[in-house]
C-alpha positions, 0 to 999 in steps of 0.5 A: 743467726736465725733467718726469717723465712716466709716460703715454707712448703708443707712437705718441709714442715711435715719433715720437721713434725716427724724428726726424732723427738730429741732432735726436734726439741734440740733444734727448737730450743737452740732457735729459742735461745738465739732469739729470747732469754732462755728462761723467761716467759711473757705473762698475759691475763685474759678477761671476757668483757662481753660474754656469750650470745655470739652469732658464729657457729664455731664448733669448739666454742661455748659462747656460740649461740648455737651451743648448748653449754649454759653460757648466758649472753651478757652485756659489755662490762663497765669500764671501771670493772674492767680496769679493776680486773686489769689492776689485779692482773698487773699486781699478779705479775701480768704484763699484758691484759687481753680483752675478749668480746663475743661478737661476730663483728663489733658495731662502731659504738662497741668500738667506741666503748672498748676504745675508752677501756683500752685507754684506761688499761694503757694508763695502768702501764700494761700492754693491751690486746683485744679479740672482738671478732671481724674488723673493717679498716676504719675500726682497726685504725680506731683501736690503734689510735686508742692505744691497742698494742695487739689484736687477736684473731686466730685462724683456728685451723687449716683452710682445708679443715676450716669448713668442718669447724665454722660455717658462718665466716670464711677463711678469707674473712679472717685473713682480711681482718688480719690484713686490716689489723696489720695495715693499721699498725697493730701487732698481730696475735694469731694462732690456732687450736689443735686436737679438733679432729684435724690431721697432721697435714692440717696442723702443718698447713696452719703453721704454713699460713702463719709463717708465710704471711708477709710478716710473722704474727708477733704472738702465736697462741697454740691452743689445745682443744678444751672439750666443753659439754654442749659444744659440737666438738665435745667427745672428740678423741684427745690429741697425743701430748707429744703431737701437741709438743711437736706443734709448739716446737715446729711453730718455734722453728718456723717463727723464731722471733714470735712469742709462742703462747702455750694457751688454752688446754693447760688445765688438762696438761700435767707439769711434765707436758708443760715443761716440755712445751717450754723446752720446745720454745713456748715463752708465753702463757695466760695467767689466771684461773679463767680463759674467757669461759674455760678453766686455766691453772690457778696463779699459785699453781703456775708460780710453783711450776715456774719455781720448779723449772727456774722460769721467771716472768718476762718484764716488758715495757709498754713500748715493746713492739714485738717480733720483727718490729723496726 
């Protein structure tokens, strides 16, 4: 049986990264099968409910006010418009509806407005997730009371490399928000972005921070950098696909009961790379043609790939609590 660990060290993680590829894949797939149905993938849909104009200077993000990516600042979408998109996502097979807003940290009135939207999505019979920036304890509790199942707040990278990517909030700020989310009783969705110019040590340290939390994040999105013209990271050397697949596999081994999401960057991946990611233990994707502001494979393309691989959409009840839940 799989043992949940929270005491990983970097050298141990690097040893996993550098295992012979077939051995690594076998280990990751074996652990995956111990903890999840072998051929089922959880499907989420992500919608930007408030786009652009963010005060953060995240070097990868076209929604940052400091980027020159042509993304205009918009107001929060109306509840009715969001619910219409949620219904479309449910009809297309998504079990979770994720909502993103480009705020550094929401104001209390923003939390009130989003809470009403969350209640509406829950009434459709879907799991709910939101990413709204930094939260204080009171805001986290209010979102929990509205029915929010998951809160996404990525660490992005290692603490050591973090300053190369973001200067407007600290690593500890992110950890504080995650603590507020966990204390409020919500599930944590937390992962990072690879391919930003970080070293393998940084990828190992990111996974170490995630896996050594008192409770593993229920959902761990692993994003491949989408290089958007006008952002500071446009033009970076692309990450070797095998290193990305290894990152997925190591995440699966270290956090065996978490959903590992093959997240941003799939539009640039061929079917073979995605297939190896599923073999490595990825069992969650975003469904739909857009991730906030960047492209994602069309739903019919994903359906065709699922058919080729014999994969099925996971059916999840709204009461599902995620990894390590009581």
